[in-house]
KETORVO-481782 format. One record per atom (N, C-alpha, C): residue in one letter; x, y, z. Coordinates in steps of 0.001 Angstrom, whole numbers, plus 524288, in hexadecimal, padded with zeros to 5 digits. Layout:
BEGIN
AXYZ
...
//
This chain:
BEGIN
M866E47BD4260031
M869537C18B60315
M86E277BF78605E7
N872BF7C20460507
N877727C034607AF
N877A07C23460D4B
K87B817C05761034
K87BCC7C184615C1
K87C7B7C75E616C3
T87FB47CA016138A
T880A97CF986144C
T87BBC7D2CB6134E
T878F77D17F60F05
T874227D44C60DBB
T870127D387611F3
K86FB07CEB8613F2
K86BE57CD9B61814
K86D1B7D0BB61CF4
S872347D11D61E3F
S873C57D40E622E2
S872487D9C86226B
W8735B7DC1B61DD0
W871E07E19161CF4
W86BFF7E24B61D32
S869137DE8661B2E
S863627DED661B38
S861427DEEA620C4
L8637D7DB9C62422
L861B47DB6B6298C
L862FE7E07962C63
W8677B7E2CF62B1C
W869067E7AA62DA8
W865B87EC4962BEC
L864527EC61626E7
L861797F0D0624BF
L85BA47F0AC625ED
S8596D7EC0D626C0
S853C47EB9162757
S851807EF2662B82
P853B27EF4E63058
P8517D7F2DE6343E
P851D87F892632A7
L856177FA0C62FF4
L856A97FF7862E44
L852B9800E062A0B
L851D77FD4762676
L84E027FE406225B
L8488E7FEB86249E
L8475C7FB7E62885
L842457FBC262B0D
L841958010162DB3
L845A6802D363067
L84570807D46330A
L844CE80C4562F27
F847C080C1462AC8
F8479281033626D5
F842468106562424
S8403280BD5622B2
S83B2B80BA862001
S836CF80D7262391
S8373880C46628B2
S8334B80E0A62C69
S8333D813F662CBE
S837F48165F62CB0
S8385681C0762CF4
S835F781E936282B
L836F381C4E6238B
L834C381E7661EBE
L82EDB81E0361EA6
A82CD8819AC620C5
A8273C818B26208C
A8243381C3662437
S826DD81E9362813
S824108219D62BFE
S821908267B629B2
G8240C828F3625C0
G821E582DAB62374
G822F183286626B3
Y825EF8322362AE1
Y8272C836A862E1F
Y82BC48399E62BB4
E82B0483EB362AC6
E82EFF841F462845
E831D58453762C58
E836F4844BE62C7C
E83A16847B163034
E83B7A84D0562DF6
I83A3785126630E1
I83B3B8567D62F2A
I83DAC85992633A4
G83FCE85E1663258
G841A58619E63667
G83D10864A8638A2
V83C3A8646363DB6
V837E88671D64043
V83A2386BE464310
T8390987092640F3
T83B468755D64319
T8375F8788B64643
N832568778E64592
N82E5687A8E6485F
N82A47876CC64AA3
G82C37872C964D33
G828A986EDC64F46
G825FD8708B65445
G821E786DC265585
G81F1286EB165A5E
G81FFF86A4465E39
T81DCB86AEA662D5
T81E598671666703
T818FD8655B668E4
I818958606166A2E
I813CC85E4466C78
I8152A85C2F671DF
G8122485DBC675B8
G8132085BEB67B08
G80E1985B6C67E10
G80E66858986825D
G809C6857F268598
G80A7B8538A68974
F80608851C768B9B
F8060C84DB468F8B
F802548494D68DF8
V803A3844A568FB4
V800278402868F41
V7FE9C83EA6694CA
R7F98483E8F695CB
R7F78A83D5869AFE
R7F389838F269AB5
V7F278836AE69F3B
V7EE76832A669F95
V7EA598347D6A375
E7E5718336B6A24A
E7E1438350D6A5C8
E7DF95830856A947
G7DD5E831E26ADCB
G7DB6D82DE66B15D
G7DF2B82CC16B5CA
K7DD2182A286B9D1
K7E03D828B26BE53
K7E32F823AB6BD36
L7E8368239C6BE8C
L7EB8881F286BD52
L7ED9D81CA66C24B
S7EEA0817A16C202
S7F120814F26C65A
S7F6F8816276C658
K7F98F8153A6CAC0
K7FF2C8162F6CB13
K80221812626C78D
P80667814256C534
P8096F810A06C1D8
P80B9080C036C4F4
G80B9A807836C282
G80D52802D36C534
G8123B800896C2CE
F812F97FB876C3D6
F817967F8CA6C1DF
F815DC7F4106BEAE
L8192F7F2776BB22
L8181C7EDEB6B7E7
L819597E8F16BAF3
Q816F07E4B46B943
Q817C47DFB56BBDE
Q81CDB7DD406B9F1
V820B97DD2B6BD53
V825D07DAEE6BC07
V825C07D52D6BD8F
T8269B7D1BF6B9C8
T8260F7CC236BAB5
T82B3A7C9326BAC1
K82F8C7CBDF6B980
K834A57C9486B99A
K838EF7CD536BA47
N83D8C7CB866BBD4
N842097CF006BCB8
N840B47D3826C06A
R83D8E7D2666C466
R83BCF7D6876C7F3
R8404D7D92D6CAD3
E844807D63A6CBE2
E848DB7D8716CECC
E84B947DCCA6CBC1
L84B687DC8D6C68C
L84DB67E09E6C34F
L849A37E4B26C1BA
C8450E7E2EC6C05C
C841127E6766BE39
C83EC67EA146C256
G83DF07E80E6C712
G83B687EB2E6CB15
G835D77EC806C994
K8340D7F1196CB15
K82ED77F2EE6C9AD
K82F1D7F5E56C481
V82BFD7F4426C0BB
V82BFC7F6B26BB8E
V8270F7FA036BB02
P8278D7FF216BA65
P822EB802836BA12
P81FC5801816B51E
D81AAB802126B595
D81729801A96B11A
D816FE806FA6AE5F
E8192C807466A9B1
E8197A80C3A6A6D8
E8156980CAC6A281
S8118D8092A6A28D
S80D8B8095369E78
S80A0B80E1C69EF3
L809DA8107C6A399
L8071A815706A446
L809A4818666A8BC
V80CCE81C4F6A754
V80F8081F8D6AB29
V80D09824FA6AAFB
V80AA2826976AF5B
V807D582B926AF9D
V80A7282F046B3B1
G80B8D833D26B23C
G80E3B8376B6B5BB
G80AC683BDC6B77F
V80D3D840436B8AD
V80A87844EB6BA91
V80689846C86B68B
G801E3848316B86E
G7FDE284A3C6B4F1
G7FBBB846426B129
Q7FC1A841396B292
Q7FA2983CF96AF44
Q7FD2D83C696AA2C
G801E783E8C6AA02
G8051783E106A54F
G806D98387E6A463
V806AA836BC69F77
V807E58315869E0C
V80D668310A69BC6
R810B582DE769E45
R815E882CEA69C2D
R815AE8288169828
Y819548288869484
Y819E08248169082
Y815538246E68C9B
A812C8828E368BCF
A80F398296168764
A8126282B62682C2
V8111E8299267E16
V8140382B176796A
V8109582EA66760B
V812A58333A674C5
V80FE0836FE6717E
V812AD8374866C40
T80FBB8368566805
T81205836AB662C8
T80EDC83A3D65F3E
L8118D83C9565B94
L80F0F83FE8657B1
L80D7C83C8265311
E8088983CB2651A9
E806888398A64D58
E8059983D0A64897
G8065B83ACA643F3
G8054E83DB363F2D
G809828419363DB9
V80E318410863FED
V812808448163E8B
V815B9841DB63A42
S816038444A635C1
S818BA841F763147
S81E0F8445A63045
R81F36848B1632CC
R8244984B386320E
R825BC84E29636FC
G82AD084E4C63818
G82C8C850FD63CC8
G832518500163DB3
K8340A850D564288
K8399885072643CC
K83B9884AE8642F7
A840A884A856423E
A843128458B640E9
A84301841C564581
V8428583CC66442F
V843208389C64805
V848F0837BD648EC
E84A6A8371064DC8
E84FDE835F364F0C
E850F68303664DD8
R852A582F316490B
R8538E829D464744
R857BA8272364A8F
E856D58223864B79
E85A7581ED464E53
E85B10820626540E
A85791823A965617
A85794824A765BB6
A8565281F9465E92
V8588881EF466334
V857E381A206662C
V854F081B4066B39
H850CB8183C66C23
H84DC0818A2670F7
H84ED0813C36743E
E84FC98147F6793C
E851368101D67C96
E84C8780DF867F94
L84C60808CB68011
L8488D8062B68364
L84BA480275686E4
D84BD3803BD68BE3
D84F0C800C768F8C
D84BA57FD32692E3
N84E237F95769558
N84BA77F60A69945
N84E067F77569E87
V84AC97F9786A214
V84C9F7FB476A728
V849097F9326AB69
K84B137F5BC6AEAE
K847FB7F37B6B2F0
K842E57F11D6B0ED
C843587EE3A6ACAF
C83EEF7EB466AA7B
C83A8B7EECA6A886
R83C0C7F33C6A655
R838557F69F6A39C
R83B2C7F91169EFC
F838307FA1869ACC
F83A657FCDC69658
F83A95802AE697A4
A83EC98053A69624
A83F5580AD269713
A8418380D776922F
P83EB18114F69006
P839C5813646920A
P8351A80FFF6908D
H830CD810C369353
H82C2580DA169250
H829B780EF868D0B
V829C9813F668BA0
V827A3815C368697
V82B68819BA68443
Q82C548195267F25
Q82F7081D3167C64
Q82D9881D9E676C5
T82F74821A767411
T82E178227866E9A
T832FC8226B66B40
A8322E821696663B
A8367B8214F66279
A834418225065D10
S837C0822F265941
S8362B823CA653D6
S8383981F5F65069
V8358081E6264C23
V8374881A8C64858
V83CC081C0F64677
G840398183B64651
G8459981935644CC
G8494D8196964963
Q8471C8196464E19
Q84A5581966652C1
Q84ADD813D9654EE
F84D948135665952
F84ED080E2E65B6F
F84D5680DC566131
L84C57808F5662CD
L84B54807CC66843
L84FD38048366A5D
M8527D8068166E5B
M856D2803C1670CF
M854CE800F4675B0
L855007FBC867591
L8531F7F893679E0
L857AE7F73567D6D
K857017F82468287
K85B347F74868644
K859307F42D68AF1
N85CD07F1F368DD8
N85B697EF166928F
N85F747F01C696CB
N85E017F35869A9B
N8616E7F48369EFE
N860667F1076A3B1
D85C987ED866A346
D85B9B7E9CF6A77F
D85F6C7E53A6A729
A85FEF7E27A6AB81
A863917DE096ABBD
A860E07D8E56AA60
I85C767D9376A7AC
I8597F7D4956A61D
I857DB7D5176A066
L856257D0D069E2B
L854617D0CA698BA
L84F1B7D37869820
H84EB57D6B969421
H849B97D8E969264
H8492C7D7DF68C88
T844787D8A868A7F
T843B57D8C0684D9
T840CA7DDBE6836B
A841227DF3067E7F
A83E1D7E39667C70
A83B397E1A5677A0
H836447E04267868
H832FB7DE5B67422
H82F967E2E467259
A830977E4D766DA7
A82DDA7E96266B98
A829887E7B5667E0
Y824D97E98466906
Y820637E8A366593
Y81FCA7ED706621F
M8213B7ECD765D2C
M821877F13D65995
M81C3A7F2556570D
P81B487F72F65547
P8164F7F88C652C1
P816127F6C364D17
D8114C7F6A064B10
D8105A7F5C964579
D812B47F0C16435D
G812AB7ECA764682
G814627E79B64496
G81A307E71C643A8
Q81D497EADB64579
Q822EE7EA7C644E1
Q825137E6186485D
P829457E397646B4
P82B727DF53649D9
P82CE67E12464F56
H82B817DDF365338
H82D047DF1365892
H832DC7DE0965937
F835227E02D65D51
F83A537DE5D65ECA
F83A307DCB666481
N83D597D8E0665C1
N83D8C7D6C166B06
N843507D5DC66C5D
V8456B7D93066FC0
V84AF77D92A670DC
V84BF27D74267667
G84F727D37A676FB
G8512B7D1DF67C20
G8555A7D59967E17
L8548D7D7B2682C9
L858297DB99684EB
L85AB17D983689E3
Y85F477D74668935
Y862507D5A568DB6
Y864887DA7D69063
P8662F7DA1969557
P868537DEB069810
P86C957E167694E8
G86BEF7E67A69416
G86FC37E9916913C
G86F327E98368B60
K86BB27E64C68944
K86B227E5FE68396
K8684E7EAC56816F
V869CE7EC4A67CAB
V867607F0AC679F5
V865D57EEDE6747D
S861287F05F672C6
S85F597EF0366D83
S85C927F3B166B24
R85DD27F4EF6663A
R85B7B7F9776639D
R857D37F7AC65F45
K853147F9DB65F3D
K84F277F86865B63
K84D207FD446588F
P84C737FD0365356
P84A618017E65071
P8447F801FA6511E
L84295806D3650F1
L83D00807ED6512B
L83B56809A864BBB
V838888064C648F2
V837868073C64365
V831CA8081964223
T82E5180793645FD
T828BF8080F64503
T8262F80B576493F
P822BF80F1F647CB
P820118122A64BD6
P81BF280EE364E9B
G81AEC8104D6537C
G816F380D9F6568D
G818BF80CCD65C22
V8158180A1D65F28
V816B28090C664A6
V81958803B966512
V81E1A803B766717
V821157FEE5667EA
V820B37FD7B66DB1
K81EBA7F8D466ED4
K81E947F6EE6743D
K822FD7F30B6750C
I825C27F3A767964
I82A327F04467A91
I8294B7EDA467FD4
V829FA7E89468001
V829497E59B684D1
V82E127E238685C1
C82EA67E07468A93
C832BF7DCC568BFF
C8303A7D77368CDA
E832007D38868A0A
E82FA57CE6168A7B
E8319B7CB5B68F3E
V835A77CD6B691D0
V8378D7CAF769699
V8348B7CD0B69B54
H833217D20A69B1B
H830627D49E69F6B
H82B617D70969D2C
A8270A7D45D69DFC
A8222C7D59569B38
A81FDF7DAE769C8A
W8216B7DD366A0EB
W81F347E23F6A26F
W821BF7E6D869F97
M826117E5FB69CE4
M828FC7EA3A69A7D
M826BE7EBBD69523
S826117F0D069445
S824427F2AF68F27
S826197F84868E4E
A826827F9BE6895E
A827F07FF12687E0
A8259E8002B68281
Y8256C805336811A
Y8233D806C567C14
Y826D580AB167970
V8273E80A346744B
V829EA80E136710F
V8261B80FB266CCB
V824A1814A866CB4
V82110816AA668B4
V824618192566467
V82400816F665FB2
V8274E8188A65B4F
V8240F81B8F65752
T8260B8200365592
T823688231F6519B
T82702823FF64CF0
E824C3825C864895
E827D8826DE643E7
E82A8682C356442F
H8293E82F4264815
H82B398349864899
H82D3D8356E64E2B
P82F7F839F564F58
P831A283AD865496
P82DF683DA26585E
Y828FC83E2C656ED
Y8255F8412F65A29
Y8226383D9B65DF0
H8250983C6666237
H822B08390466630
H8250B83A4966B7C
A82241838EA66FA5
A8242883A09674E6
A821A88364B678C7
V824738354267D0A
V8226A8323168164
V82188835DB68600
T81D0C8358A68878
T81BEE8390268CD8
T81F6B837CB69189
D8209883BE669488
D823F483B5269920
D820B083A1469DF8
I8231083A816A29A
I8205A838FF6A768
I81BBE83C956A8A6
Y81B6E8411B6A615
Y81710844A86A6D3
Y812E6844106A28F
G813F3840A169ECC
G810598400069A73
G81132843FC69625
E81599846A869631
E8168F84AD669264
E819AB848D868DB6
Y8189184B1D68926
Y81B6B849CE6845E
Y81C9C84ECD68160
L8205784E8167DBA
L821C8852F767A7D
L823D1850F367542
I821C38531567103
I82385851BD66BBB
I824DC856DB668F6
S8299985755666F1
S82B6A85C54664D7
S82CCC85C0065F0F
D82DB28609165CBA
D82F4E8612065744
D82B6185EB16537B
V8265F85F9B6547F
V8223685D8365128
V820E98618264CE8
P820EA86000647E5
P81F6E863AA643C7
P819D7865A664498
P818D286AA664391
P8138286CAF6442B
P80F9A8697E640FE
G80B02868B66433D
G806F3865AB640A1
G803248636C6448F
T7FF5F8608B64298
T7FB7285DFF645E3
T7FC5385820645CE
Y7FC8B855C164A75
Y7FDCA8503664AEE
Y7FA1984D9D64ED0
R7FA958487564F09
R7F8218457265334
R7FC5A8440C65729
L7FB15844B865C15
L7FEA98435C66048
L7FC6483EAC6632A
R7FF8283A9B663B7
R7FD8E835AD665DE
R8008D8343566AC6
V7FDAA8328266EC6
V800208308867379
V7FEDD82ABD673FA
W802CA827BB67596
W802348221467671
W80432820BF67BDB
H8014681D6E67E99
H8031481B69683A1
H80181815B46840A
E804F78127F68626
E8041680CD668623
E7FF3680B2D68923
S7FDB080E2168D29
S7F91F80CB569045
S7F4548100A68F11
L7F52B814CD68D36
L7F0E68188668C89
L7EF3381935686E4
G7F1D4816A168341
G7F033816DD67DC8
G7F23381BA967AF1
T7EF3C81D7E67719
T7F0EB821C9673C1
T7ECD08261F67394
Q7EEA582AA767208
Q7EB2E82F2767145
Q7EDC8832C866D60
E7EA9C8359466A4A
E7ECB78393B66670
E7EA2E83E94666FC
N7ED43842A8665E8
N7EB5884805665A3
N7EDAF84AA8660D9
Q7EAE684E8365EC2
Q7ED0E8518C65A72
Q7F04C8560865CAF
V7F4968573F65A11
V7F7EE85B7C65BDC
V7F99085ECD6573D
E7F95D863EA657F4
E7FB4F867966540E
E80074869CD655FC
V8047F86931652D4
V809B586B0565448
V80AFB86FF165131
K80CA4873FA653FF
K80E39878DF6518B
K81408879C965274
G8169D87C0164E91
G81C3887CE064EED
G81DC18802C65395
G8218587E4E65693
G8237C8813D65B04
G81FF68815965FBE
A81B9D87E8365F92
A817DE87E95663E5
A8176F8792C66661
T815248790966B10
T814478742366DD2
T80E79872EE66E09
S80D0686E5B66C4E
S8079C86C9066C90
S8071C868CF6712E
R80371869D2674A3
R802BA866826793A
R7FE1B862D767853
I7FF3585DD7678AF
I7FB23859DA6782C
I7FB998561867CCA
D7F793855FB6801F
D7F7648526368484
D7F3C884DD468340
F7F4FD8496568579
F7F1BF844B5684E1
F7EFEB842E968A40
T7EB038412D68A85
T7E8FD83EB268F39
T7E7088395468DC1
L7E9A58355F68FC8
L7E85482FFF68E81
L7E51482D9D692DC
S7E2258299C6918D
S7DF09826DB6956D
S7DFBA82102694BD
F7DE7981E05698C2
F7DF108186669884
F7DAF781608694EE
P7DC8C8120B691E4
P7D8A180F2768EE0
P7D49780CC869287
S7CFE980C1E6909A
S7CBB1809FB693CC
S7CD338049C695EF
G7CCAA8040869B16
G7CDD87FEFC69D8A
G7D3727FE3D69F11
A7D6E7801F869DCC
A7DC6F8016A69F1A
A7DD43802666A4E2
K7E12F7FFC36A71F
K7E2858004E6ACA0
K7E5B2805466AD73
R7E41E808636B16E
R7E6D880D536B289
R7EABE80C9C6B6F9
//
C-alpha cells in the first residue's frame, strides 16, 4: 500500500464504521404524519436523604463544592436525569444525522450529567475550566474506548457509532462522571427537574417503554400509541436492596 492509499484508508475508516453501523441497525426512516405522543413522570418511592456533595480531593480552590448528581429528586419525588427510551421501534421519524451534543467541564463537573443521542451523531467534548481534565469514555458492546486529554479551551469531537450506555469519567478528578445513552432511533428523552419526559411523533403501534437511571436501575412498561393522541406512562422506581438512600 502506497502512502496516498494508506492516507485515504485512515480517513475513510471512521466513516465506513459509522455507515455500516447505521445499515446494521435495521431502523427505517419514514415520514410520520399521524404520530402519537408519550409522556409522563419518573418518580422514586421512599424517604430520601438531602442531596450532598462529592469528595473533592484536588484543585479545591477552583472546583469548590461539587454537587452529587447521581440522584437528583425534585417536587413530588420526581427523578431528574432518568432516561426514557422506546424499545422495539423499527421505523419512524428520521435521525438528525451529524447532530452534535456537547459535554462541557464546568467547575470540575461534567455538564450535562446525563444526555441522550442517536447513532450517527457526535459528542463534542469541551473544557471551560482553567485546569486539565480528561474524558475517558467506556463504550458499550466491546467498542474501543476513547480517552481524550482536555487542556483549557480544547475541543474534541467523537462519533457515536454504537447504541448503549456510555459512561465518561475524568482520570484527573476521580469524582467526575457523566452518561450518554445512545439509541439507533430518535425516540428518547431525559427527565427534567420535575421528573417529566415527553417523546413525540411516534408511529401508532404497541411498544416497550424503558427507563434507565444510574442509581435506580431500569424498568419497562408496555405502551400503546394511537395517532394524534397522547399516551401517559408513569414510572415509580425504588432503591436496589441494600443501597444507600
